[in-house]
C-alpha positions as semicolon CSV with decimal commas, in nm:
position;residue;x (nm);y (nm);z (nm)
1;M;-0,675;1,749;-0,792
2;P;-0,894;2,015;-0,779
3;T;-0,802;2,405;-0,785
4;D;-1,055;2,586;-0,574
5;L;-1,007;2,416;-0,234
6;K;-1,002;2,617;0,054
7;P;-0,686;2,651;0,256
8;S;-0,589;2,482;0,566
9;L;-0,461;2,557;0,923
10;F;-0,155;2,350;0,798
11;P;0,086;2,514;0,545
12;N;0,069;2,384;0,219
13;S;-0,259;2,228;0,317
14;F;-0,630;2,234;0,227
15;V;-0,975;2,168;0,332
16;F;-1,076;1,824;0,128
17;G;-1,399;1,762;0,320
18;N;-1,547;1,641;0,594
19;I;-1,690;1,259;0,795
20;Y;-1,769;1,198;1,059
21;G;-1,819;1,603;1,164
22;K;-1,494;1,643;1,098
23;E;-1,280;1,797;0,849
24;V;-1,046;1,629;0,597
25;T;-0,729;1,773;0,493
26;L;-0,512;1,797;0,183
27;F;-0,135;1,813;0,210
28;N;0,052;1,931;-0,135
29;L;0,425;1,841;-0,080
30;K;0,719;1,899;-0,316
31;N;1,085;1,822;-0,351
32;K;1,327;2,062;-0,495
33;S;1,327;1,857;-0,821
34;G;1,001;1,919;-0,899
35;V;0,843;1,558;-0,735
36;Q;0,467;1,638;-0,643
37;L;0,297;1,427;-0,337
38;S;-0,055;1,481;-0,191
39;I;-0,178;1,291;0,082
40;I;-0,477;1,359;0,281
41;N;-0,583;1,260;0,650
42;Y;-0,871;1,017;0,537
43;G;-0,677;0,676;0,530
44;A;-0,336;0,823;0,540
45;A;-0,385;0,779;0,125
46;I;-0,180;0,945;-0,180
47;T;-0,398;1,091;-0,389
48;Q;-0,194;1,220;-0,618
49;L;0,202;1,168;-0,737
50;L;0,368;1,389;-1,023
51;V;0,666;1,221;-1,122
52;P;0,886;1,338;-1,445
53;D;0,916;1,105;-1,755
54;R;1,276;1,103;-1,942
55;N;1,185;1,475;-2,105
56;G;1,106;1,617;-1,763
57;I;0,762;1,604;-1,816
58;L;0,529;1,555;-1,482
59;A;0,232;1,295;-1,479
60;D;0,081;1,163;-1,184
61;I;0,133;0,828;-1,186
62;V;-0,098;0,678;-0,897
63;L;-0,474;0,565;-0,910
64;G;-0,702;0,783;-0,732
65;F;-0,974;1,078;-0,699
66;D;-1,047;1,419;-0,727
67;D;-1,301;1,464;-0,448
68;L;-1,332;1,325;-0,094
69;D;-1,648;1,195;-0,240
70;G;-1,479;0,977;-0,464
71;Y;-1,295;0,785;-0,151
72;L;-1,621;0,756;0,019
73;Q;-1,801;0,552;-0,225
74;K;-1,849;0,172;-0,209
75;G;-1,635;-0,005;-0,386
76;N;-1,358;0,182;-0,325
77;R;-1,039;-0,071;-0,333
78;F;-0,792;0,094;-0,088
79;F;-0,669;0,340;-0,372
80;G;-0,366;0,480;-0,190
81;A;-0,427;0,441;0,148
82;V;-0,233;0,252;0,455
83;V;-0,425;-0,036;0,552
84;G;-0,430;-0,227;0,854
85;R;-0,421;-0,278;1,200
86;Y;-0,338;-0,634;0,940
87;A;-0,279;-0,566;0,588
88;N;-0,363;-0,860;0,362
89;R;-0,611;-1,180;0,454
90;I;-0,605;-1,383;0,743
91;A;-0,817;-1,711;0,747
92;Q;-1,161;-1,735;0,877
93;G;-1,070;-1,391;1,072
94;R;-0,954;-1,631;1,335
95;V;-0,609;-1,581;1,519
96;S;-0,459;-1,706;1,879
97;I;-0,224;-1,438;2,016
98;H;-0,038;-1,657;2,338
99;G;-0,338;-1,929;2,358
100;T;-0,600;-1,671;2,318
101;A;-0,845;-1,685;2,045
102;Y;-0,952;-1,399;1,867
103;Q;-1,260;-1,360;1,639
104;L;-1,144;-1,002;1,371
105;S;-1,421;-0,898;1,139
106;K;-1,493;-1,124;0,840
107;N;-1,488;-0,873;0,598
108;R;-1,434;-1,015;0,262
109;G;-1,674;-1,331;0,240
110;E;-1,532;-1,609;0,551
111;H;-1,190;-1,402;0,581
112;S;-1,110;-1,107;0,722
113;I;-0,872;-0,846;0,477
114;H;-0,684;-0,503;0,509
115;G;-0,827;-0,480;0,882
116;G;-1,173;-0,552;0,856
117;Y;-1,526;-0,299;0,817
118;V;-1,331;0,009;0,900
119;G;-0,965;-0,025;0,874
120;F;-0,710;0,220;0,881
121;D;-0,773;0,327;0,532
122;K;-1,109;0,404;0,669
123;V;-1,081;0,680;0,916
124;I;-0,922;1,009;1,046
125;W;-0,539;1,060;1,114
126;K;-0,426;1,297;1,317
127;I;-0,185;1,549;1,187
128;L;0,124;1,561;1,455
129;E;0,357;1,737;1,221
130;T;0,478;1,899;0,855
131;N;0,696;2,174;0,730
132;G;0,462;2,272;0,427
133;T;0,778;2,114;0,203
134;D;0,869;1,740;0,143
135;F;0,725;1,618;0,490
136;L;0,423;1,499;0,669
137;K;0,361;1,269;0,990
138;L;0,026;1,132;1,081
139;S;-0,080;0,938;1,381
140;Y;-0,377;0,687;1,485
141;E;-0,520;0,528;1,837
142;S;-0,646;0,168;1,751
143;R;-0,882;0,125;2,052
144;D;-0,871;-0,216;2,217
145;G;-1,116;-0,505;2,019
146;E;-1,097;-0,257;1,756
147;E;-1,267;-0,479;1,455
148;G;-1,211;-0,743;1,696
149;F;-0,830;-0,680;1,744
150;P;-0,686;-0,723;2,088
151;G;-0,471;-0,414;2,214
152;N;-0,425;-0,006;2,224
153;L;-0,213;0,054;1,940
154;N;-0,036;0,352;1,861
155;V;0,074;0,412;1,507
156;T;0,224;0,690;1,300
157;V;0,294;0,727;0,931
158;S;0,587;0,945;0,792
159;Y;0,582;1,054;0,432
160;S;0,875;1,253;0,286
161;L;1,042;1,374;-0,049
162;S;1,420;1,346;-0,051
163;A;1,592;1,590;-0,323
164;D;1,674;1,282;-0,558
165;N;1,333;1,199;-0,596
166;A;1,242;0,954;-0,318
167;L;0,927;0,891;-0,162
168;K;0,994;0,708;0,216
169;I;0,725;0,583;0,410
170;E;0,786;0,529;0,802
171;Y;0,553;0,296;1,001
172;A;0,596;0,271;1,377
173;A;0,358;0,147;1,651
174;T;0,305;0,024;2,013
175;T;0,067;-0,163;2,202
176;D;-0,043;-0,197;2,552
177;K;-0,132;-0,602;2,500
178;P;-0,005;-0,838;2,280
179;T;-0,164;-0,777;1,968
180;I;-0,092;-0,838;1,541
181;I;-0,017;-0,588;1,305
182;N;0,115;-0,564;0,942
183;L;0,098;-0,239;0,765
184;T;0,150;-0,124;0,429
185;N;0,054;0,171;0,197
186;H;-0,268;0,021;-0,140
187;S;-0,091;0,305;-0,379
188;Y;-0,173;0,166;-0,738
189;F;0,066;0,251;-0,958
190;N;0,095;0,322;-1,356
191;L;0,422;0,457;-1,501
192;Y;0,282;0,578;-1,824
193;T;-0,027;0,834;-1,580
194;S;-0,259;0,785;-1,376
195;G;-0,549;0,529;-1,511
196;Q;-0,409;0,540;-1,888
197;L;-0,383;0,230;-2,112
198;S;-0,221;-0,088;-1,876
199;I;0,018;-0,169;-1,643
200;L;0,058;-0,511;-1,891
201;D;0,363;-0,329;-2,052
202;H;0,590;-0,241;-1,789
203;E;0,899;-0,419;-1,693
204;L;0,914;-0,565;-1,348
205;M;1,215;-0,717;-1,157
206;I;1,132;-0,850;-0,809
207;N;1,424;-0,962;-0,553
208;A;1,274;-1,292;-0,428
209;G;1,361;-1,695;-0,457
210;F;1,010;-1,786;-0,348
211;Y;0,641;-1,698;-0,285
212;T;0,322;-1,818;-0,043
213;E;0,077;-2,062;-0,218
214;V;-0,245;-2,005;-0,196
215;N;-0,603;-2,115;-0,202
216;E;-0,914;-2,027;-0,444
217;D;-0,973;-1,751;-0,172
218;L;-0,634;-1,642;-0,172
219;I;-0,545;-1,743;0,193
220;P;-0,197;-1,906;0,240
221;T;-0,209;-2,287;0,273
222;G;0,151;-2,310;0,463
223;K;0,362;-2,408;0,155
224;I;0,675;-2,209;0,014
225;L;0,724;-2,278;-0,336
226;D;1,035;-2,165;-0,558
227;V;0,942;-1,879;-0,831
228;K;1,238;-2,025;-1,108
229;G;1,123;-2,083;-1,424
230;G;0,740;-1,990;-1,339
231;P;0,553;-1,701;-1,427
232;L;0,603;-1,551;-1,009
233;D;0,982;-1,549;-1,125
234;F;1,079;-1,192;-1,218
235;N;1,379;-1,201;-1,076
236;S;1,516;-1,113;-1,448
237;P;1,320;-0,816;-1,583
238;K;1,028;-0,923;-1,812
239;V;0,673;-0,746;-1,929
240;I;0,357;-0,835;-1,675
241;G;0,213;-0,939;-1,951
242;R;0,396;-1,219;-2,077
243;D;0,360;-1,480;-1,827
244;I;0,020;-1,295;-1,666
245;A;-0,273;-1,566;-1,885
246;L;-0,059;-1,870;-1,693
247;L;-0,201;-1,786;-1,380
248;P;-0,591;-1,829;-1,296
249;T;-0,610;-1,508;-1,060
250;D;-0,369;-1,324;-1,268
251;Y;-0,075;-1,161;-1,021
252;D;-0,221;-1,113;-0,682
253;H;0,082;-1,317;-0,457
254;N;0,298;-1,228;-0,142
255;I;0,601;-1,301;-0,276
256;I;0,888;-1,356;0,005
257;L;1,129;-1,155;-0,092
258;N;1,528;-1,167;-0,046
259;N;1,531;-1,040;0,262
260;V;1,570;-1,273;0,573
261;S;1,751;-1,050;0,787
262;G;1,535;-0,780;0,819
263;A;1,775;-0,525;0,663
264;F;1,690;-0,209;0,359
265;T;1,745;-0,373;0,087
266;K;1,561;-0,376;-0,263
267;A;1,306;-0,548;-0,354
268;A;1,165;-0,464;-0,690
269;E;1,214;-0,225;-1,002
270;L;0,935;-0,155;-1,206
271;Y;1,045;0,016;-1,580
272;H;0,842;0,217;-1,855
273;A;0,979;0,170;-2,202
274;P;0,797;0,501;-2,365
275;S;0,796;0,719;-2,056
276;G;1,157;0,630;-1,954
277;R;1,002;0,597;-1,598
278;C;1,165;0,412;-1,330
279;M;1,035;0,294;-0,956
280;E;1,272;0,152;-0,734
281;V;1,144;-0,048;-0,452
282;F;1,348;-0,060;-0,133
283;T;1,189;-0,196;0,218
284;N;1,355;-0,385;0,524
285;Q;0,997;-0,627;0,521
286;P;1,008;-0,988;0,459
287;G;0,743;-0,995;0,196
288;M;0,564;-0,772;-0,067
289;Q;0,248;-0,824;-0,264
290;F;0,223;-0,794;-0,633
291;Y;-0,114;-0,707;-0,757
292;S;-0,208;-0,649;-1,097
293;G;-0,556;-0,451;-1,038
294;N;-0,724;-0,767;-1,167
295;F;-1,049;-0,623;-0,975
296;L;-1,143;-0,365;-1,107
297;D;-1,372;-0,348;-1,374
298;G;-1,473;-0,049;-1,464
299;S;-1,708;0,066;-1,203
300;L;-1,530;0,287;-1,038
301;K;-1,486;0,674;-1,202
302;G;-1,148;0,807;-1,142
303;K;-0,911;1,104;-1,171
304;S;-1,121;1,329;-1,430
305;G;-1,402;1,123;-1,448
306;K;-1,166;0,765;-1,604
307;A;-1,304;0,472;-1,583
308;Y;-1,021;0,243;-1,399
309;G;-1,084;-0,116;-1,596
310;K;-0,831;-0,421;-1,526
311;Y;-0,491;-0,360;-1,505
312;S;-0,502;0,021;-1,481
313;G;-0,274;-0,004;-1,206
314;L;-0,096;-0,261;-1,019
315;C;0,015;-0,268;-0,583
316;L;0,364;-0,327;-0,456
317;E;0,255;-0,393;-0,112
318;T;0,554;-0,395;0,140
319;Q;0,401;-0,660;0,417
320;H;0,491;-0,953;0,637
321;Y;0,251;-1,252;0,471
322;P;-0,047;-1,298;0,464
323;D;-0,232;-1,506;0,755
324;S;0,104;-1,498;0,942
325;P;-0,044;-1,550;1,250
326;N;-0,197;-1,883;1,143
327;H;0,123;-2,108;1,038
328;Q;0,448;-2,121;1,244
329;N;0,639;-2,149;0,945
330;F;0,578;-1,757;0,859
331;P;0,768;-1,490;0,995
332;S;0,603;-1,348;1,353
333;T;0,370;-1,068;1,361
334;T;0,260;-1,039;1,695
335;L;0,376;-0,696;1,886
336;L;0,380;-0,726;2,231
337;P;0,405;-0,409;2,509
338;G;0,745;-0,255;2,526
339;Q;0,858;-0,371;2,176
340;T;0,783;-0,127;1,859
341;Y;0,661;-0,251;1,512
342;S;0,924;-0,060;1,242
343;H;0,878;-0,052;0,882
344;I;0,998;0,110;0,595
345;T;0,993;0,128;0,239
346;S;1,067;0,376;-0,026
347;Y;0,959;0,387;-0,376
348;N;1,269;0,563;-0,565
349;F;1,206;0,707;-0,932
350;S;1,417;0,744;-1,183
351;V;1,458;0,793;-1,593
352;R;1,630;0,578;-1,792
């Protein structure tokens, strides 16, 4: 992160740049154990996460950029941002809610992805609360009709660091008209250090028995398939690179977690043996998109000018299923007036 930034009005925050005539603020959080988290209110994006290895040496384990221009460049693949109003894909950008049809923006070929052309990753979030140390809360009001979505949606996202090195992200939302919602954080992790080497040597465990089958456009077919014995079977930890060649698209799949009750449970565990860093993922969501950074091609220059090539980082995006509104056998993503959307995910860090 730049060291010459001008202080902002909030404690332990800095001016990161300007867009839409508004100031973008960078917040630096830190817990008592030394984990450091940086967030900007453009896209509510995590820009830096410093975590110790088994020798206590801190390294930045998320991909991102040193300045606002990096996040504004064409081709930015949602680095660290909150994505919505609907994370992941919706076929043909079409949904029907209580019998009313809506056409959403088609920003990925014939389909909609991550909220449209100007999703939640490309807006300025309002700063609601921060203690300047280990907590930040942001909000955004998505207007009725934005990117085709119905209803005025009021969203909040909170980031907190615990003393035992857990990063908790809590989302909440309400609407004044029936709508759909599916939020997640799109951080790219590399437990060695940001953008160095590849994530193919990381060991991954995913607590899941099934996944949603997709077509050539990565749109769900509606079929739910068993992971057992296949390349998507991570019930026993395995190195990510072991079976990746068995898939035509590498890893970019919605995994159905063993969490039918919606309880806050362990979804996954990522481990990097050389550094000893371990990241456990807990969530109350029914699914998780495991994406191995397949579309990173070296054209984006990240922190300190590093090129982000294929497999530079991976995403573990807790979520509802892609294209859920168009599949009656998928969990509902409809939000009604009077209801509150609630999504909690925690990334817990330790060493071995």
